[in-house]
N, C-alpha and C positions, 0 to 999 in steps of 0.2 A: 979727306973727308971719308967718314965711315959709310959702310954699305947701306946701313938703315937710313942715314940722313939723305943719302942720294935717292933712295926709294921713296922717302917722304916727299922730297922736292919734286920727283917725277909724278907723284900722286897729286900734288898740289897743281902741277901744271896741266895734268889731264883733267882734273876738276874744273879748273878755270876755262879750259877750251870747251868742256861740256856746258858749262853755264853760259859762255858766249854763244855757243851754237843754239842753245835753247832761246836766248834773248832774241837771236836773229829770226828764229822760227816764229816766236810769239810777235816779233815786228812784222814779219811778212804776213801773218794771218790777221794781224790787227787786234791783238788782244789788249785791252785798256791796261793802264798802269796799275791800278789797284788789284786786278786779277794777276798781274805779273808778280806783284809782291807776295800774294797768296801762293802762287805756284813756287816761287823761290823759297818760301817758308817750308813747303812740303818737301822740296829737294834737300833743305838743310835738315829736316828731321830724319830723312833717310840716311843722310850722310852721318849725322851726330848720333852716337849711341847713348840713349838716355836709360836710366836705371842703374842698379849697382850690381847686376848678375855678372858673376865671374865665369871664366871658362870652366873651372872645376865643378861649379854648381850646375852649369849648363850640361856638362857631361854626365853628371849624376842623374839629372832630370831624364835625360835621353835614355839612360840605361834602365831607369825604373819603368819608362814607357815601353822599352824594348821587352822587358820581362813580362810586363802585363799583357802585351800583344801576343807573346809566346804562350801564356797560359790560355788566352781566349782561343788561339789557334788549337791548342790541345783539346779543350773542351768542345769546340765545335767538330774537330775531327772525331772525337769519341761519341758525340751525339749523332753525327752523320753515320758512323758505323752501326750504332745501335738502331737508328731508324732504317737502315739497309737491311739488317738482320730481321726486324719486324716485318718490313715490306716483303722480303723474301718468303718468310713463313705464310703471311697472309695470301701472297699471290700463288703459292703452291696449293693451299687449300681452296682458293676461289678460282684457281686456273686463269689467272690474269697476268699480264706482262708486268715486269718490274718497273719501278719508278726511274725515269732517266734523269741522272745527275752525275757530275764529274767527281769521282771519288778521289782523284789525285790532288785536286786544288782544295783550298780551304773555302767552305761555303760561306755565303754571306748570311746575315741574319735573316734577310727576306727569303732566301732559298731554303734555309732551315724551317722558317715558319710554313711555307708551302708544303714542304716534305712532311712535317708534322700533321698538317691537315689532311694530306693525302692518306697517311696511315691511319688516322682517326676515321676516316671515311670507310677504309677497307675493314676496320673493326666493326663498324655499324653494319656494313653489308654482310659480314660473316655472321654476325649475331642474328640478323633477320633471316638469313637463308637457313642457318642452323635451326632456328625455331620452326621454319617452315618444313624443313627436312624431318624433324622429330614428329611433328603433327602427321605429315603424310606417311611416315614409317609406321606410326601407331594404327592409322586406318588400314594401311596394307596388311599389317599383321592380323588385325580383326577380320578383314575380308578373307585372307588365306585360311584362317581357323574356321570361319563360317563355311568356305568351299571346301574344307579339307585338302587344301592345295599345298604341295611341297615346292619350294623354290627350285627351279629347273634350269635357270640360266645364272650366268656369272654375275650380272647386274643384280638379279633378285636376291642372290646370295649375299652380295656386297651390302645390299640394304638391310636384310634381315639379320644376317649372321655377324657381320663385321662390326668393329668398334665405331661408334658414332663419330668420333673425332677424326677417324681415319678417312671418312667419306669425303670425296672431293665435292665441294659445294658450288660447282660451276653452274652456269645458266643452263647449259645443256643437260646436266644430270638432274637438275631441278624440273626441267620440262619433261625429261624421260620418266621421272618419279610420278609426276602428275598424269602422265599418259597411262602408266602402269596401274595407278589408283583408279583411274577411269574404266580401264579394261576389267578390273576385278570388280568394281561396283556394278558395271553392266552385267557381268556374269551372275553376280549375286542378285540383282534385280529380276534377270531372266529366271533364275532358280526360284526366287520367291514368287514369281508370277506363276511359274509351273506348278509349284507346291500348292499355292492358293487355288489355282484352277482344280487341281486333284482334290483338294478339301471340298470345294464347292460341289464337284462331281459326287464325292462320297456323300455329302449331306443330301444332295438331290436323290441319290439312290436309296439312302436310308429312309427318306420320306416316302418315295414311291414303293419301296419293299416293305415299309412299316416295320423297320428293324427295331427291336426292343432296346430300351435304355441300357440294360445290363450289357448287351453286345455292343453297344456304341461305346461305352466307357472303356472297353477293352483296348481300343485304339485311341484314347483320348490323349495319350502322351505324345502323339505324332501329329496332333492337330495344331501344334504350334512349331515354329522354327522352319529353317529351310536347309539344313545340312543335308549332305548326301545320303546318310542313313536314313533321315526322315523322309526324303524324296522317295527312296526305295520302298520304305514301309508303306507310304501313301499309294504308290502304284500297286502294290501287292493287294491292298485293300480294294482298290478300284477294280483290279482283275477279279477279285473274289466276288464283289457285288455284280459285276457285269455277268459273270457266270451264273450267279443266282437270279439275276434278272431274266436270262434267257429261259430259266426253269419256271419263272412265274410271269409269263408273257402278258396274260390277260390281266392279271392284278396290276402290273406296271402301266399298261395301256390305259386302264381305268383312272389310275392316279394321274397320268399325264393329262387325261381329258378334264378331270377336275381343275387342274391348273390352267388348262386352255380356257375353260369357261370363265375363270377368274380374270384372266388377261382380256378376254372378250369384254367382260363388264368393265374393266379398267380402261379399255380403249374405245369404249361405247360403240361397239360393232353392232350393226343392224342385223336383223334375222337373216337377210339375204347374204350379207357377209359371212355369217357363221355357217349357213348352209353351203357356202362355196367350198368349204373343206370337207369334201365327201367322205374321206377316211374316218372322220370322227364318228359317223353312223354305221361303219362297218362292223360286223361281228366275226369276221375271219381274223382271228388273233394270231398273226404270224410276224415273222422278224421283219419283213418288209413294211407291214403296217406300223410296227414300232418305230422303224426308221423314219416314216412319213410323219408320225406324231413328233418325234424328236426334232425333225427339221422344222415343223410348224411351230413348236414351242420356242425354238432358238430365234426364229425370225420374228415371232410375236413379242418375246422378251426384248429383243434388240429394238423393235419398233416402239415399244412402251418406253424404253429407256431414252430414245432419242426425242420423244415428244412428251416425256414425263412432266415437264413444267406446265405445258399446255393442258395436259390431261388433268392434273391436280388443279389448275385453274378452273376447268370445266366442272370437275367434281365439287369444287367449292361452290360454284354457281348452282349446281343441282341441289346441294344441301340447303343452300340459302333459299332456293325457289320452293323446295318442299316445306320448309319452315314458314315461309311467307304464305303458302297456300293453307297450312294449318291454322295460322293466325286469321286468315281471311274467313276459314270456315267457322272458327270460334267467334269471330266478329259478328257473324249472321245468326248465331245461336241465341235465342231469347234467354235461355236458362243461365247464361254467362253472368246475368246481373245478380243471381243468388249466390255467387261465390263469396268467399270470405278470406281474410288474410292479405288483401291487397293484390291478389294475382291478376285481377283484371287490369289494374294500372300497370303492372310490370309487362303483361301481354301487349297492351297498347303502346308502351314505349318501345318494345322490341319491334312491334309491327311497323311503327313510324320509322325506326331505324332501318329496317329492311327495305322499306320503300325508297329511302334515300341511297343506301349502299348497293342495292341491286343493279340499278342503272349505271353506277359508277364502275362496278365490277364488269359489267357488260361492255362498257367502253374500253376498259383496260384490255380484256380479252379480244375485243375487235381489233385493237391496234396491234397486238401481239400476233394474232392470226394473220393479219394482212401482211405483216413483215415476214411471217413464216411462209406464206403462200408465194411471195415474191422470191424468197431464197430457194424454194424447192420447186417453184413452177407447177404447183398442182393445189387443189382445193383441200383444206382441212375439214374432214368429215365427222360428224357425230351423229350416231345412229342412222347412218346412211344419208345424211343431208348436211349441207353446210351449217356451221354452228349458228351463225347469226339468223339464218332462215328457221333453224330449229327453236331459237329464242323467241322470234317473232311469232312463230306458231304456238308456242306455249302461252304467250301473252294473249294472242287472239283466242285460244281455246279458254283462257281463264275469263276473258271478256265475255264470250258467248255463254260460258257456264253461269257467270253472274246474271247475264240477261235472261236466261232460261229460268234461273231460280226466282228472279224477279217476277217474271211472267206467271210462274206457278204460284207464287205468293198472291199476285193480284188475282188470278183465276180463282184460288182458294177463298180469298176474301169475298170476291164477287158471289161465289156459290153460298158462302156462309150467310151473306147479306140477303140473298134470295131466299135462302131457307128460313132465316129469321123473319123476313117479311111475310112468309107463307104460313110458318107455324109458331113463330114467337122464338125469343132467345132462350138458351139454356142456362140454368143456374151456374153461376161461377163461384166455387167455393174458395175462400181465401187460401194462400199457400200454406200458411201455418196450420190449417185444419186438414191437410191432406194425410198428416200422419196418424190421425185418429182411427182406431180399430173399428171394424164393420160393427154396426149396431149401436155404437156409442153415441148417445144423443148430443147434439150440439147445444151450445149454450143459448139460453133464451133470456129474454128481458121482459119484464111486465110494464105494461103501459095502460093505466086506468083499468086494471083487472083483466085487460085483454092481452093474451099471449101470442107474440109474433116471432117467428123464427129469424134468426139473423140473416139467413140467405134471402127470405122473403123481404125483410125490411131493407136489406141493402139494395136489392135490385129494383125495389119499387119506390123507395124514398130518395135515392141518390139522384134521379133526374130532376127532382124538385129544385135542387140547388145548381145543378149543372146546365139545365135547360135543354137537355137532349131528350129524345123520344126513345123509350125502351119497350120491349115486348115484355108480356108477363112471364116471369120465371116459371109459373106454374102451368104453363100450356102444355097439352097432351096431343100426341099424334093421333089421328083418327084410327078407329079399329080397322083391322084388315077386312077389305071388301066394302067399307062404307065410303060415302062421298067425302071429299075434302072439306074440312070446316073452315069457313071464312071468319076470321076474327075481326073485331071492330078496329078501326083506326082512330087516329086523333081528329078525324074530321068531324066528329060529333054525331055520326049516323047511329041509329038506334040498332041494338042487337036484334037479330031476327028472332021471331017468338020461338021457333023450333029449337033454338040454342039456349033458352032461358034456363030450362031445367039443368042442363049441363054447366052453364055458366055459373049457376048459384053454388055448385061445388067448389069453385074457385074464388068465392067472394071472401072477403076478410071480415072478421068480426071485430069490431072496435066500438067500445063503450056500449056493449050489448046490443048494437044495432047492426043490421046487415046492409052493407055497402056493395053495390054492384060495380062492375067496371066503368059503368056510365057515370058514377058519382064523381070520379076524379077527372076533371075537365082537363083536356090536353094530354092525357095519357091513355095508353092502350095496355090493358092487362089481360 
């Protein structure tokens, strides 16, 4: 028997033993018959080779797969190398550690994907840091130019002079850049503040010394900017003006006093507060007096700036109050009814508006002043007294003034009434006749061939329709030294005989007959 046949028989025996062993196991664990058949079919399929693939075809397929895998290996190794090179370059610029990956083995697709994502993140970080570096560098260069500062450290030289791409964009370097920029900006701000202070000092001295415009224009070029040469020029101008100020001591002190008075007005200083600064009234114009005035004006200026908002509110109230008083004065003026053009209506509207806004403004100021007093633990004083007390006092003075004016009007009316009762009323010429020139006769009208003046007719006939009692407009005061003349009243009493001759002079001629005052029943003429 051949060797192959022997091997085939041995294989069959082994397969038979394996199947028997499987059946014993199935029997032992109690697998049903139908499942045994299924399992036996599975074993059969494993043993029996289905399909028509030959050994040569199988070898060819395997070789193709091996070639494909070798190609994939090469591509992955190449990509890995490229990613490592990019990672190294970015890490050197950003000063960060390299990506940890085994370069000896073939990376998986997932490992390559993670590596690619890491490199993309590094690129984004580099771009953002580079942009930040360029912006900070530009600002640093501008500040150095403004300050006329030359880079004196290796880091400053690297920032300003070296290539931008060669700069290390580490977090530490970016932080150092920001710190350098802050230092330069602080120096620039300080320099600007110094220059602005020198300019303010120059303007103040110009005003005090009354420097002409031509001389001011000579230094106009240094009145802007804050470079070192500008600062030096400003300081020279201040020194020159200070020397000139010492030579014109009286003139300067008087100019400061004008400014002091303005601040006193703006701060609502009382007379006692103003007099408390005794040097203001001194005539000994010395350097010490000038220093005292300088210190006082600085203190006052600071005081006004701190309380500027409140002072402006008080000033607004003062202006509104004065306008309100003006409208009140006009409202009590009888001549306001003769105006034209609708001004009266406008004034009434403004007056009504002020009556509403004034209390509202006072309440707002009261709340703000109370808050200020709590913060500063002292009273806010206007003209030497608390503001609300001052407001209350102004309203009370206004009320008393109105009451006084009212009493004066009542007293005047009372005196006028007594005078009219005693001597008779005076003729009242209509307003439109006030413009007639002296000697110009008034218009007259004829009534049954009898001439009666408008003034007489108006004053004597008007009561007939109104029902009031009037005195004769033609009454005369008694001559000096004579006894008072008692005129008749509407009581119907007869006129004394001693007055008949004088009374006839004031009789009216009507229809050719003489009518005395007694003819008009119910009237006194």
